[in-house]
Residue, then its C-alpha position, 0 to 999 in steps of 0.5 A: m063535036t064535044a064543046g071545047l074540043k078540037e077534032i081532026n078526022r082525016s084518015e082514009n082507007t083504014q080497016q079493021f080496028s079503030i085504035v084510041i090512044p090518050t096522051w098527056n105531054s108524052l111526045e117521045y112515047l107517043q112517037l114510038c107507039l105510033g111508029g110501032l103501029r105503022r111498022h108492025s100492024h097487019f092492017f092499016n088501022q084507024v088511029i085516034v089520039f086524044v091529046n091532053d094539053g099537048n104543050d110539049g109539041t104533040i099538037e104541032w107534030l100530029e098536025n103533020q101526021t095525015d094518017i092520024d086522027f086526033v082530038h085536043a083538049e087544052k087541059n088534062m081531062g083524064v083517061c075516061f073522058a079522053v077515050n069517050a071523046c074519041r068515040s065520035l071519030v070511030k070508023h070501024d066496028y072494033i075499038v082498041y084502047m091502047n096506052d101511049d107507052m106501048i109498042p106493038c109487036p109484029d101482027w099484034d092486030l092480026h092475032l086479035a082479028n083471028e080470035i074475033k073471027q072464031l068467037n061468032t059473037d060480039f059479046f067479048y072483051l079481049s086483051a093483048t099480052l104485055i111484055e114489061p121490063k120488070r114485075l109489078n107487085n100485083p096478085n093478078y099480074v099476067a105480063i111476060i117479063h123481059d127488059f128491052g128498056t124502061s124509056p124511049e132513051n134506052f129502048r132496044e127495039e131490034e132486040l125486042l123484034e128478034a126475041c118477040s116470037s120466042l116469048k111465049k104466053e098461052d091464052w089466059q083468063g080475064g082479059s081486062w086492060p089495054p091493049s083491049v078490043v071491044h065491039k063498038k055496039i057493046w061500047d055504046l051499050i055500056g056508055g064507054f068508060s065511067i066519068e066518075f072514075s076520072p082521072g082514071m084509077y080503077s076505070d079498067p075493072d069498072f069497064s069490065m064489070k059493066l060488060w059483065s053486067i050486060g052479059v059479056r062472059i068472054f074475057k080473054g087474053i091473047g098470048k100471040s098478040k104481044v105489046y111492049h109496055f114501058g110502064s104507067r107513066s101518066t098515072n105517076r103524074i096525076r092526083k089519084n082518085k079514090g077508085s077502090r072505094l068507088f068501085l066497092n060502093k058501086w058494085g058491092m065487091t072489091s076490084r081484087t075480088f072481081y079480078s081474082e075470084v070472078l074473072q080469075v085473071g091470069k089463069p090458063w084460058k078454059s072457056a067462057y064464064p058461066d052466067e053466075v059465079l058464086l063467091s066463097f064465104l071468105p071473099k063475100t065476108r071481106n067485101k061486106l066488112k070493107k063496105l061497112i068500113n067505107s061507110l064509117t070513114 
């Protein structure tokens, strides 16, 4: 047990995936997320919730959910610490990282499991495909856009379930954010999420870059595995770290370059990436200039 944390590990007879979910005083979102996992998962997966603070009744509610394991910190530790702290409770080979404002569609986990069976390697990183109510201003945006609600108060689950099978998305390049799945031995090899990115901004591309650095070349989004996502509620409440600068200084390129030029996030899936991806002159020059500017400010 990590010092200062309360760990509850009581789930039994779980299978396939260990799902790690950080939460921070978002009980209504968490209840929807866990309810969706119970109703729409093909497997009886292990679920581990990391509770930051929990003064909104989250702890009291979780104590009565005997199929859910959890870790509790009395203050907000950030997503990097949270997901790493759940590692000691993991019972299965495959770790899924999911946000508490996500609601899985039927058989979301079966589609991931079927893909894993076909890969014949543990060196992969897979993402489910998000369904979101509105498009974000992001050059690497991948989600299916369809509004089924923007909060628990106006969420229309029946409409989502009726439409889910008709919302088509082909498999795509660059799976690199939650809901995501990685083998636990690969997680351990790279040391999980990097604490220096706490509370969490740019921790996703850093995690993927660490995977790339050890030879992972399968970063794949699975079109049939779909999860509804309200939006990044927690990131709107925190004081954001300077993750973009940290990423550039650590890896020598911006996260945008990594996503757009290396992983080519969102493009139709072709195959595993080559061992080396050569950057063109423009992104190489842009990265050098940005790194120089960072060193002067």
